[in-house]
C-alpha positions as CSV (number, residue, x, y, z in Angstrom):
1,X,-26.7,6.0,43.5
2,X,-27.1,2.2,43.3
3,X,-24.5,-0.1,41.9
4,X,-25.6,-3.5,40.6
5,X,-23.4,-6.5,40.0
6,X,-25.3,-8.8,37.6
7,X,-25.0,-12.5,36.9
8,X,-22.5,-13.4,39.6
9,X,-23.6,-17.1,39.8
10,X,-21.6,-17.8,43.0
11,X,-22.4,-21.3,44.3
12,X,-22.4,-21.7,48.0
13,X,-22.2,-25.1,49.7
14,X,-24.3,-25.7,52.8
15,X,-24.4,-28.1,55.8
16,X,-27.2,-29.9,53.9
17,X,-25.8,-31.9,51.0
18,X,-29.2,-31.7,49.2
19,X,-29.2,-27.8,49.2
20,X,-27.0,-25.3,47.5
21,X,-27.4,-21.6,47.2
22,X,-26.6,-19.6,44.1
23,X,-26.0,-15.8,44.4
24,X,-27.3,-14.2,41.2
25,X,-26.7,-10.5,41.7
26,X,-26.1,-7.8,44.3
27,X,-27.4,-4.3,44.2
28,X,-25.4,-1.9,46.4
29,X,-26.4,1.5,47.7
30,X,-22.8,2.6,48.8
31,X,-22.4,3.1,52.5
32,X,-26.0,2.3,53.1
33,X,-27.2,-1.2,52.1
34,X,-26.9,-4.2,49.8
35,X,-29.7,-6.3,48.3
36,X,-28.7,-9.8,47.4
37,X,-30.8,-11.9,45.0
38,X,-30.2,-15.6,45.2
39,X,-31.7,-19.1,44.6
40,X,-32.0,-21.9,47.0
41,X,-31.6,-25.1,45.0
42,X,-32.9,-28.2,46.8
43,X,-33.0,-31.7,45.5
44,X,-36.2,-32.2,47.5
45,X,-38.1,-28.8,47.3
46,X,-36.8,-27.5,43.9
47,X,-35.6,-24.0,43.2
48,X,-36.8,-20.9,45.1
49,X,-35.9,-17.3,44.3
50,X,-35.0,-15.2,47.4
51,X,-33.9,-11.7,48.2
52,X,-32.1,-10.3,51.2
53,X,-31.3,-6.7,52.1
54,X,-28.5,-6.1,54.6
55,X,-27.9,-2.7,56.1
56,X,-26.6,-1.1,59.3
57,X,-24.2,-3.2,61.3
58,X,-24.4,-6.2,58.9
59,X,-23.6,-4.0,55.9
60,X,-20.7,-2.4,57.8
61,X,-19.3,-5.8,58.8
62,X,-19.4,-7.1,55.2
63,X,-16.4,-5.0,54.0
64,X,-14.2,-7.1,51.7
65,X,-15.1,-10.4,53.3
66,X,-17.9,-12.0,51.1
67,X,-18.1,-15.0,53.4
68,X,-20.1,-12.8,55.9
69,X,-22.9,-12.6,53.3
70,X,-22.7,-16.4,52.7
71,X,-23.1,-17.0,56.5
72,X,-26.0,-14.5,56.8
73,X,-27.9,-16.1,53.9
74,X,-27.3,-19.7,55.1
75,X,-28.4,-18.8,58.7
76,X,-31.6,-17.2,57.3
77,X,-32.5,-20.7,56.1
78,X,-31.3,-22.7,59.2
79,X,-28.2,-23.9,57.3
80,X,-24.5,-23.5,57.8
81,X,-22.2,-22.2,55.1
82,X,-19.7,-24.7,53.7
83,X,-17.4,-23.8,50.8
84,X,-18.8,-25.3,47.6
85,X,-16.7,-28.1,46.1
86,X,-17.1,-29.0,42.5
87,X,-18.1,-32.7,42.2
88,X,-15.5,-35.1,40.7
89,X,-18.1,-36.4,38.2
90,X,-21.3,-35.3,36.8
91,X,-24.1,-37.3,35.2
92,X,-25.8,-36.7,31.9
93,X,-29.2,-38.3,31.2
94,X,-30.2,-39.3,27.7
95,X,-33.8,-40.4,26.9
96,X,-34.5,-42.0,23.5
97,X,-36.7,-44.6,21.9
98,X,-35.1,-48.0,21.3
99,X,-35.8,-50.3,18.3
100,X,-39.1,-51.5,19.9
101,X,-40.3,-47.9,20.3
102,X,-39.9,-47.9,24.1
103,X,-38.5,-44.9,25.9
104,X,-35.1,-45.7,27.4
105,X,-33.2,-43.5,29.9
106,X,-29.4,-43.9,29.9
107,X,-27.2,-42.1,32.4
108,X,-23.6,-41.4,31.5
109,X,-21.1,-40.4,34.2
110,X,-18.4,-38.0,33.0
111,X,-15.4,-36.4,34.7
112,X,-16.1,-32.8,35.7
113,X,-13.5,-30.5,34.0
114,X,-13.9,-28.0,36.9
115,X,-13.1,-30.5,39.6
116,X,-10.0,-29.6,41.6
117,X,-8.3,-32.3,43.8
118,X,-8.7,-31.1,47.5
119,X,-5.5,-30.1,49.2
120,X,-4.7,-32.4,52.0
121,X,-4.7,-30.8,55.5
122,X,-2.0,-31.8,57.9
123,X,-3.1,-34.0,60.8
124,X,-2.5,-32.9,64.4
125,X,0.4,-35.4,64.7
126,X,2.1,-33.9,61.7
127,X,1.8,-30.3,63.0
128,X,2.7,-31.1,66.6
129,X,6.3,-30.3,67.5
130,X,8.3,-32.2,70.0
131,X,10.0,-30.2,72.7
132,X,12.1,-31.4,75.6
133,X,12.7,-29.5,78.8
134,X,16.2,-28.2,79.1
135,X,18.0,-29.1,82.2
């Protein structure tokens, strides 16, 4: 019996800002293996469809922690997994003919409604506690 999760569309960030990975679907053969179909989206090389099957020790290690799959996929392409962060803005390009009949490209920058302000992490000086030896 194989279970398939379709249209996941999970975006993974990577150590290369020009490359993201999108998990599309996972087919699971319970207690045996999982086949992950994904895309590598590169600003330089375009989009490539990929497939990865994990079994044995990798499948057993997966458990409930999906980040294990993210790390395996990224390592397969000499990348490191970095949680994907929605961009603060996105750009839309419009192409039209002006009054002279020339093609004009206009780019409009809009706020991304999915952007979430990152939570600040405490610095080491904020988390350090001061202790004094008792005498």
